[in-house]
Structure formats: structure tokens, C-alpha cells
C-alpha positions as CSV (number, residue, x, y, z in Angstrom):
1,M,-0.1,-72.3,23.6
2,D,-0.4,-74.3,20.3
3,G,0.0,-77.9,19.0
4,L,-4.1,-77.6,19.3
5,V,-5.9,-79.1,16.2
6,T,-9.3,-77.3,15.0
7,I,-12.0,-79.7,13.3
8,S,-14.3,-77.2,11.8
9,A,-17.7,-77.2,10.2
10,P,-17.0,-78.1,6.8
11,L,-20.2,-76.0,5.4
12,K,-22.6,-74.3,6.6
13,G,-25.5,-76.7,8.9
14,D,-26.8,-76.9,11.6
15,V,-25.4,-79.4,14.3
16,L,-27.6,-82.2,15.5
17,S,-26.1,-83.5,18.1
18,I,-22.3,-83.4,20.3
19,S,-20.7,-86.7,21.3
20,A,-18.5,-85.2,22.7
21,K,-17.3,-82.4,25.1
22,Q,-14.2,-80.9,26.9
23,G,-12.1,-83.3,28.8
24,D,-12.8,-86.4,26.5
25,R,-10.6,-88.2,25.0
26,V,-11.4,-89.1,21.3
27,A,-9.6,-91.3,18.6
28,A,-8.7,-90.8,15.4
29,G,-11.9,-91.1,13.1
30,Q,-14.3,-91.1,16.2
31,P,-17.4,-89.1,15.3
32,L,-18.1,-85.9,17.5
33,A,-21.5,-84.0,15.7
34,L,-24.1,-84.7,13.6
35,L,-24.5,-81.6,11.1
36,R,-27.3,-81.3,8.5
37,N,-25.8,-79.2,5.4
38,T,-28.3,-76.5,4.7
39,Q,-26.1,-74.8,2.3
40,V,-28.6,-74.9,-1.5
41,Q,-26.8,-73.6,-4.4
42,A,-29.2,-71.7,-6.4
43,D,-29.7,-74.3,-9.0
44,G,-31.4,-76.8,-5.6
45,S,-28.4,-79.1,-5.6
46,D,-27.1,-78.7,-2.3
47,A,-22.8,-78.8,-1.6
48,L,-22.5,-82.6,-1.2
49,A,-20.2,-83.0,-3.7
50,Q,-18.5,-79.6,-2.9
51,Q,-17.6,-81.1,0.6
52,R,-16.1,-84.3,-1.5
53,T,-14.3,-81.8,-3.1
54,L,-13.3,-80.1,0.1
55,I,-12.0,-83.6,2.0
56,A,-9.8,-84.7,-0.8
57,S,-8.2,-81.4,-1.3
58,R,-8.0,-81.9,2.9
59,K,-6.2,-85.2,2.3
60,S,-3.9,-83.9,-0.6
61,L,-2.6,-81.5,1.4
62,S,-2.4,-83.8,5.0
63,A,-0.2,-85.6,2.6
64,D,1.7,-83.2,1.0
65,L,2.9,-81.6,4.5
66,R,4.0,-85.5,5.7
67,H,6.3,-85.6,2.6
68,A,7.9,-82.0,3.7
69,K,8.4,-83.2,7.2
70,E,9.6,-86.0,6.3
71,S,11.9,-84.8,3.9
72,E,13.6,-82.8,6.5
73,I,13.4,-85.7,8.9
74,E,15.8,-87.3,6.9
75,L,17.6,-84.6,6.8
76,A,18.2,-84.8,9.4
77,I,19.1,-88.2,9.7
78,T,21.6,-88.0,7.2
79,A,23.7,-85.3,9.4
80,A,23.4,-87.0,12.8
81,Q,24.7,-90.2,10.7
82,V,27.3,-88.1,9.4
83,R,27.8,-86.8,12.4
84,V,28.3,-90.4,13.7
85,E,31.0,-91.5,11.2
86,G,33.0,-88.0,12.0
87,T,32.3,-88.9,16.0
88,R,33.7,-92.4,15.7
89,R,37.3,-91.2,13.5
90,A,38.0,-88.4,16.5
91,L,37.1,-90.7,18.7
92,A,39.4,-93.6,17.5
93,A,42.6,-91.0,17.3
94,A,42.2,-90.1,21.0
95,R,42.1,-93.3,21.8
96,A,45.4,-93.7,19.9
97,S,46.3,-90.8,21.3
98,L,45.6,-92.3,24.9
99,E,47.3,-95.8,24.7
100,S,50.5,-94.0,23.4
101,A,50.3,-91.4,26.1
102,Q,50.0,-94.7,28.6
103,Q,52.9,-95.7,26.9
104,Q,54.8,-92.8,27.5
105,L,54.1,-92.7,31.1
106,V,54.8,-96.3,31.5
107,V,58.3,-95.6,30.3
108,S,58.6,-92.7,32.2
109,R,57.7,-93.8,35.5
110,R,60.2,-96.7,35.1
111,Y,62.8,-94.0,34.1
112,L,62.0,-92.0,37.3
113,E,62.4,-94.7,39.8
114,Q,66.0,-95.8,38.3
115,Q,67.1,-91.9,38.8
116,R,65.8,-92.3,42.0
117,E,67.3,-95.4,42.7
118,L,70.8,-94.0,41.0
119,V,70.7,-91.1,43.6
120,K,69.6,-93.0,47.2
121,S,73.0,-94.9,45.7
122,G,75.2,-91.5,46.1
123,F,76.2,-92.4,41.7
124,L,73.7,-89.0,40.6
125,A,73.0,-85.7,42.6
126,S,69.9,-84.6,43.9
127,A,69.7,-82.5,41.5
128,G,69.3,-84.8,38.7
129,L,66.4,-86.4,39.7
130,A,64.2,-82.9,39.3
131,T,64.3,-83.3,35.3
132,A,63.1,-87.2,35.6
133,E,60.2,-86.0,37.7
134,R,59.4,-83.1,35.8
135,S,59.3,-85.0,32.6
136,Y,56.8,-87.7,34.5
137,L,54.4,-85.0,35.3
138,G,54.5,-83.6,32.3
139,D,53.5,-87.6,30.9
140,Q,50.3,-88.0,33.8
141,Q,49.6,-84.9,32.0
142,Q,49.5,-85.9,27.9
143,V,47.3,-88.6,29.5
144,R,45.1,-86.5,31.6
145,Q,44.6,-84.6,28.3
146,A,43.7,-87.5,26.7
147,E,41.5,-89.2,28.7
148,Q,39.4,-86.2,28.7
149,S,39.1,-86.1,24.5
150,V,38.2,-89.4,24.9
151,A,35.0,-88.8,27.2
152,A,34.4,-86.5,25.4
153,Q,33.9,-88.2,21.9
154,S,32.1,-91.2,24.0
155,L,29.8,-88.4,24.8
156,E,29.6,-86.5,21.1
157,L,28.9,-90.3,19.3
158,A,26.2,-90.8,22.2
159,N,24.5,-88.0,21.4
160,A,24.7,-88.5,18.0
161,E,23.4,-92.2,17.7
162,Q,20.3,-90.7,20.3
163,A,19.7,-88.2,17.9
164,I,19.4,-90.3,15.1
165,L,17.1,-92.9,17.3
166,Q,15.0,-89.8,18.5
167,A,14.4,-88.3,14.1
168,R,13.5,-92.0,13.0
169,G,10.6,-92.8,16.4
170,Q,9.7,-89.0,14.8
171,K,9.2,-90.6,11.5
172,A,7.7,-93.5,12.4
173,A,4.9,-91.1,14.5
174,L,4.8,-88.6,11.7
175,I,3.6,-91.7,9.3
176,A,1.4,-93.7,11.8
177,Q,-0.4,-90.1,13.0
178,S,-0.7,-89.0,9.2
179,A,-2.3,-93.0,8.3
180,D,-5.0,-92.2,11.3
181,S,-5.7,-88.8,9.8
182,S,-6.2,-89.5,6.2
183,A,-8.0,-92.8,7.4
184,A,-10.3,-90.1,9.9
185,L,-10.6,-88.3,6.1
186,D,-11.8,-90.9,4.4
187,L,-14.4,-92.3,6.7
188,E,-15.6,-88.5,7.5
189,A,-16.1,-88.7,3.0
190,S,-17.7,-91.8,3.3
191,R,-20.3,-91.2,6.0
192,L,-21.9,-88.0,3.6
193,N,-25.2,-89.0,3.2
194,S,-27.7,-88.0,0.0
195,S,-30.1,-86.1,3.1
196,G,-26.8,-83.4,3.7
197,E,-25.8,-84.6,6.8
198,A,-22.3,-85.1,7.4
199,V,-20.7,-87.0,10.6
200,I,-18.2,-85.0,11.5
201,S,-15.3,-87.4,13.5
202,S,-11.5,-86.4,15.0
203,T,-8.8,-86.2,12.5
204,V,-6.1,-86.8,15.7
205,A,-6.1,-88.6,19.0
206,G,-5.9,-86.9,22.0
207,T,-8.1,-84.6,24.3
208,I,-11.0,-82.3,23.5
209,A,-9.7,-79.1,24.7
210,A,-13.1,-76.8,24.0
211,V,-16.4,-77.2,22.5
212,P,-17.0,-73.8,20.8
213,A,-20.0,-74.7,19.6
214,L,-23.3,-76.0,20.5
215,R,-26.4,-77.7,18.9
216,G,-27.7,-75.2,16.2
217,P,-27.1,-72.8,13.2
218,V,-23.4,-72.6,12.0
219,V,-21.5,-71.3,9.0
220,A,-18.5,-72.9,7.6
221,S,-15.2,-73.1,9.0
222,S,-17.0,-72.3,12.0
223,P,-14.8,-73.8,14.6
224,L,-16.6,-76.9,16.2
225,F,-14.3,-78.7,18.3
226,I,-10.4,-78.1,18.9
227,V,-8.1,-80.8,20.3
228,A,-4.7,-81.5,22.2
229,P,-3.2,-84.0,20.0
230,D,-1.1,-87.1,22.0
231,G,1.8,-85.7,22.2
232,P,3.9,-82.7,23.5
233,V,2.5,-79.6,24.3
234,Y,3.8,-76.0,23.7
235,A,3.9,-72.5,24.6
236,H,4.1,-69.5,22.3
237,L,6.1,-66.6,24.5
238,L,6.1,-62.9,23.0
239,L,9.0,-61.4,24.3
240,S,10.6,-58.3,24.9
241,E,13.7,-56.8,23.1
242,A,16.4,-57.3,26.3
243,A,14.3,-60.5,27.0
244,A,14.9,-61.6,23.5
245,N,18.9,-60.9,23.9
246,K,19.3,-62.8,26.8
247,A,17.2,-65.6,26.0
248,R,18.5,-69.0,24.3
249,K,17.2,-72.3,22.9
250,G,17.6,-74.2,25.6
251,Q,16.8,-72.8,28.2
252,V,14.9,-73.3,31.4
253,V,11.4,-71.4,31.4
254,S,8.9,-71.5,34.1
255,L,4.9,-70.3,33.4
256,R,1.8,-69.4,34.8
257,V,-1.2,-69.9,33.9
258,V,-2.8,-66.6,33.7
259,S,-6.8,-67.1,36.2
260,S,-8.7,-64.6,36.8
261,N,-8.1,-66.0,40.7
262,P,-4.7,-65.7,41.6
263,T,-4.9,-68.8,44.1
264,D,-6.5,-71.0,41.2
265,S,-3.2,-69.7,38.7
266,L,-0.9,-73.3,37.5
267,K,3.0,-73.3,37.7
268,L,4.3,-75.2,34.7
269,G,7.6,-75.4,33.1
270,G,9.4,-75.9,30.1
271,T,12.7,-75.3,27.8
272,I,12.7,-72.6,24.9
273,E,13.0,-75.0,21.6
274,T,13.3,-72.1,19.0
275,L,13.6,-67.9,19.0
276,A,12.5,-65.8,16.5
277,R,15.3,-63.1,15.0
278,A,12.7,-61.0,14.1
279,P,10.2,-59.2,15.8
280,I,6.4,-59.6,15.2
281,S,3.1,-57.6,15.7
282,S,1.2,-59.0,19.2
283,G,-1.6,-57.4,18.1
284,R,-2.6,-55.3,21.2
285,E,-1.7,-52.0,20.4
286,G,0.9,-52.1,17.9
287,E,3.3,-54.1,20.1
288,Q,5.7,-55.8,19.1
289,G,7.6,-58.6,20.2
290,Y,9.7,-61.8,19.4
291,L,8.1,-64.7,19.2
292,A,9.7,-68.5,21.2
293,R,8.3,-71.1,21.2
294,V,8.8,-73.5,24.9
295,K,8.6,-77.8,25.5
296,L,6.8,-78.1,27.9
297,D,8.7,-80.8,30.8
298,D,7.0,-84.1,31.2
299,A,5.7,-83.1,35.0
300,S,3.4,-80.4,33.1
301,Q,2.5,-82.4,30.1
302,K,0.7,-84.2,32.8
303,T,-0.9,-81.7,34.9
304,D,-4.4,-80.6,34.0
305,F,-4.5,-77.4,32.8
306,P,-7.1,-76.1,30.2
307,L,-4.8,-75.7,26.6
308,G,-4.6,-72.5,24.7
309,A,-5.0,-70.8,27.7
310,R,-2.5,-67.4,28.4
311,V,0.4,-68.2,30.0
312,E,3.1,-65.8,32.0
313,A,6.7,-66.7,31.8
314,R,9.8,-65.6,33.8
315,L,13.0,-67.0,32.9
316,Q,15.7,-68.1,34.9
317,I,18.4,-66.2,32.9
318,E,22.3,-67.1,33.1
319,T,24.2,-65.1,35.9
320,K,27.7,-64.7,35.6
321,T,30.7,-62.2,37.9
322,L,32.4,-59.7,36.7
323,L,35.3,-62.1,36.7
324,G,33.7,-64.5,34.6
325,W,32.5,-61.8,31.9
326,L,36.5,-60.6,31.6
327,F,38.1,-64.0,31.9
328,G,35.8,-66.2,30.8
329,P,36.8,-66.5,26.7
330,L,40.5,-66.1,27.9
331,V,40.4,-69.4,29.9
332,K,38.3,-71.2,26.8
333,G,41.1,-70.1,24.3
334,L,43.1,-71.8,27.4
335,R,41.5,-75.0,27.0
336,Q,40.8,-74.7,23.1
337,A,44.8,-74.9,22.8
338,N,45.5,-77.4,25.9
339,L,47.5,-75.3,28.1
340,V,45.5,-75.9,30.9
341,T,42.9,-78.2,32.5
342,W,39.7,-78.6,34.7
């Protein structure tokens, strides 16, 4: 599973104390451990300056990533706004068509009633009534099609407006998370002291998923804590070529956390968010597969499972009958041509 943040030792040293354990909730900037610097240069000076430089570089990189992500979100908002405007125009046209069809239906109904009166009075043969009835039924069909078009455009407009709200929410969350991360890095830099001790703090708000290092010596870049940040949790799946050919974005996936004891297995659920179209190596005997990113559903997000664990997946593949495969494209074409309705 991904979405985890690794907090590493910025340099070689000794872990003097650890103030957080697996499962603890932490805030951005919260102290997690105390590290004593043992990395001494040949001239006898310590590496505090190097650590401050490293923190500044991390802050700069974080800002660059935020700007890039913000630009991506802004593009999504702009595209959604264009979609909203286009859909509003299409909806207005659909409503106008519906109004016109309804007016024509009123005219057809009156004409049909007049014809029926003429037949009843003996001034018109029954055979002459069939034309008026066919015209009325045709106008009824036009009204139904216009109503379906209005409903479809209304749904499209609601989806487009929801996309804008979601993108704006993502932007606000990104800004808040970036501010927390920047504040945490500033705090980490300020806590460096002349004795060579540094306070290691969480860069994000979330839950401690693992504590790989214990008290004692560590080397630079050693992982000290793994934090699951607040927000969605994802799983990465490596699909075979056959499974990748059947998988699609938005498809429902059932997951099982791999455990040595089958009775302890946890079942999770989610949907495919992205699917790679080029294979990658899995690292096991040259095996290759297609990477799928799965967003866990709301119920699974709240499940107490070991973050970072391996999972197995079952894809719920859509099935079709032979008739569906043969006539599906034809029906779709007829719907688009407004020759049939459902």
C-alpha cells in the first residue's frame, strides 16, 4: 500500500530517544525522536551546517512539488469550468426542444380529439383516424426523447460542477498540507543545537504505521518512522497481462491483506483509480506486470490494518452474454441516432 511518508535520519548518528510508537496519531511538526550527530568531518567540524542545507533543500523541493500539483489542479478546474459552460448551453437547448415537443404534443392531442369526434359523428371514416393517432404517438415519442436529453444534460452539469468543487477542495487540502510540512521543516531546522543533537519531527499529520529503527546508531537516510498521512489510502497492484486487458478505471476490486494465518486475513474494497498501459518488472525472477493504483473505499479506510502490508486482489470483471457482445454496438449506435429508446 502506498501514500505513506518515510521520515529518515538526516545524517549518521545515535538515536537517543523515541517518543512515538506504531499506531500513535501525530501532528505535523510533532517531535518523534532525538538524534545525536556523530558524523564528523576531517577538519573536526560537525555536520550541522550540512543538515541545515539538507532541510532547506527538502523545503525547496516540497515547494516545487506543491506548485506543480497546484498547476495540475488549476488545469483540471479550468477544464471542468469549460465543461460546465458547454453543458449549460446544451441543457438550455435540450429544454427548448422539450418545450417545443410538448407544444406540438398539445396540438396533436387536440387534432386527435377532433378526429375522434368526427368519426363518432359519422363525418369521417375510422380508417382516417389512424393517421392522427400515428402522429400523436410520434409526438409522444419526441417528448420522451426530449425529457431524456434534459435529464442527461442535467446529470452531466451536476457532475461537472461537482468536479470543480472536488478540485477546489484538493487545492485547499494541498495548501494546508504544504503549510504544515513547511512549518515542520522550519521547526526541525530551529531545533538543531550546538551539541549536535537534532529533534526529528513528523512532516505530516497522520498515524505512525511503523518504527523501523530502535535506540542506537543509525546511518544517514535510515528510515526512522513511517507515517500514514491523513487522507485516502491506496494499494498498488501488479496485474498480469490478461487481467490488465480486462481491468478499467473505476472498476471495483476486492483486496485481502496477506497474512501467515488465514484466519487473520482482512478483506478490503476499493476501485481502480489509474492503470498503467506499459508493463514494469516486479523484481521477482524477471516477472512483469501492469501497475494499477486502487483507492480504498470509505469502509476500508476506517479498518485497522497494517499499512505497508502486501495484499492480494480479486477483480470483479463485467460479464456479457453472447447476444450482448453481438448486438451491444448496434444498440448503442441506434441510441445515438435516436432510433430506439430505453
